[in-house]
C-alpha positions as CSV (number, residue, x, y, z in Angstrom):
1,M,4.9,114.1,151.4
2,S,8.2,112.3,151.6
3,D,8.5,108.5,151.6
4,D,9.7,108.4,155.2
5,E,6.7,110.4,156.5
6,L,4.2,108.6,158.8
7,I,0.4,108.9,158.8
8,P,-1.8,108.2,161.7
9,V,-4.4,105.4,161.2
10,Q,-6.5,103.3,163.5
11,V,-7.5,99.6,163.3
12,V,-10.7,98.7,165.0
13,Y,-12.3,95.3,165.8
14,A,-15.4,94.7,167.9
15,L,-17.0,91.7,169.5
16,P,-20.4,92.0,171.3
17,E,-18.6,92.2,174.7
18,R,-15.4,94.0,173.8
19,Q,-13.8,96.3,171.3
20,W,-10.2,97.1,170.3
21,L,-9.1,100.5,169.0
22,L,-5.5,100.3,167.9
23,P,-3.8,103.6,166.9
24,L,-0.8,103.3,164.6
25,Q,1.7,105.4,162.7
26,L,2.4,103.9,159.3
27,P,4.6,104.9,156.4
28,V,2.9,106.7,153.5
29,G,1.8,104.1,151.0
30,S,0.8,101.5,153.6
31,T,-2.2,99.4,152.8
32,A,-5.3,98.3,154.8
33,G,-3.7,94.8,155.1
34,D,-0.4,96.3,156.3
35,A,-2.4,98.2,159.1
36,V,-4.1,95.0,160.3
37,T,-0.8,93.1,160.4
38,A,1.0,96.0,162.1
39,S,-1.8,96.4,164.7
40,G,-1.3,92.8,166.0
41,V,-5.0,92.4,166.3
42,A,-4.7,88.7,165.4
43,D,-2.7,88.2,168.6
44,K,-4.9,90.3,170.8
45,V,-8.4,88.9,169.8
46,P,-9.4,85.4,171.0
47,D,-10.3,83.1,168.1
48,Y,-9.4,85.7,165.5
49,A,-7.7,83.2,163.2
50,R,-10.8,80.9,163.1
51,T,-13.0,83.6,161.5
52,E,-13.0,85.0,158.0
53,H,-12.8,88.8,158.0
54,T,-13.5,91.6,155.6
55,L,-11.9,95.0,155.8
56,A,-13.6,98.4,155.5
57,I,-12.5,102.0,155.8
58,Y,-15.2,104.1,157.5
59,A,-17.8,101.3,156.8
60,Q,-17.0,101.1,153.1
61,P,-15.7,97.6,152.2
62,V,-12.1,97.7,150.8
63,D,-9.5,95.3,149.5
64,P,-6.5,94.6,151.8
65,A,-4.4,96.2,149.0
66,T,-6.2,99.6,149.4
67,V,-3.6,102.3,150.1
68,L,-4.4,104.3,153.3
69,R,-4.8,108.0,153.7
70,D,-4.0,110.2,156.7
71,G,-6.5,109.4,159.5
72,D,-8.2,106.4,158.0
73,R,-10.0,104.0,160.3
74,V,-9.5,100.4,159.2
75,E,-12.4,98.2,160.4
76,V,-12.0,94.5,160.6
77,L,-15.5,93.1,160.0
78,R,-16.8,89.7,161.2
79,P,-19.3,87.7,159.2
80,L,-23.0,88.4,160.1
81,L,-24.6,85.8,162.3
82,A,-28.0,86.4,160.7
83,D,-29.3,88.2,157.7
84,P,-30.8,91.5,158.9
85,K,-33.6,91.3,156.4
86,Q,-34.6,87.8,157.6
87,V,-34.5,89.0,161.2
88,R,-36.8,91.9,160.5
89,R,-39.2,89.7,158.6
90,A,-39.3,87.2,161.4
91,R,-39.9,90.0,163.9
92,A,-42.7,91.5,161.8
93,R,-44.4,88.1,161.5
94,K,-44.5,87.8,165.4
95,T,-46.4,91.1,165.7
């Protein structure tokens, strides 16, 4: 691969009521953080800047400095509103 070659990647972000799937072509060597910046997701999603986000590639948490590969899907993850284990325990107590 040459340095001027582009790879296809996708940045995704989801809220309960809406999702964003943002396809991109980025230079080889781009990072997950580069993809999020290039996608413009911060400008498209209401209240994006007020929430702390984690990044993942195909559900595996990654650092923003992680170099992307051809076809990667960068997922911008929101913090959980509730601990899933506690929710299951509470549900089990009700039954």
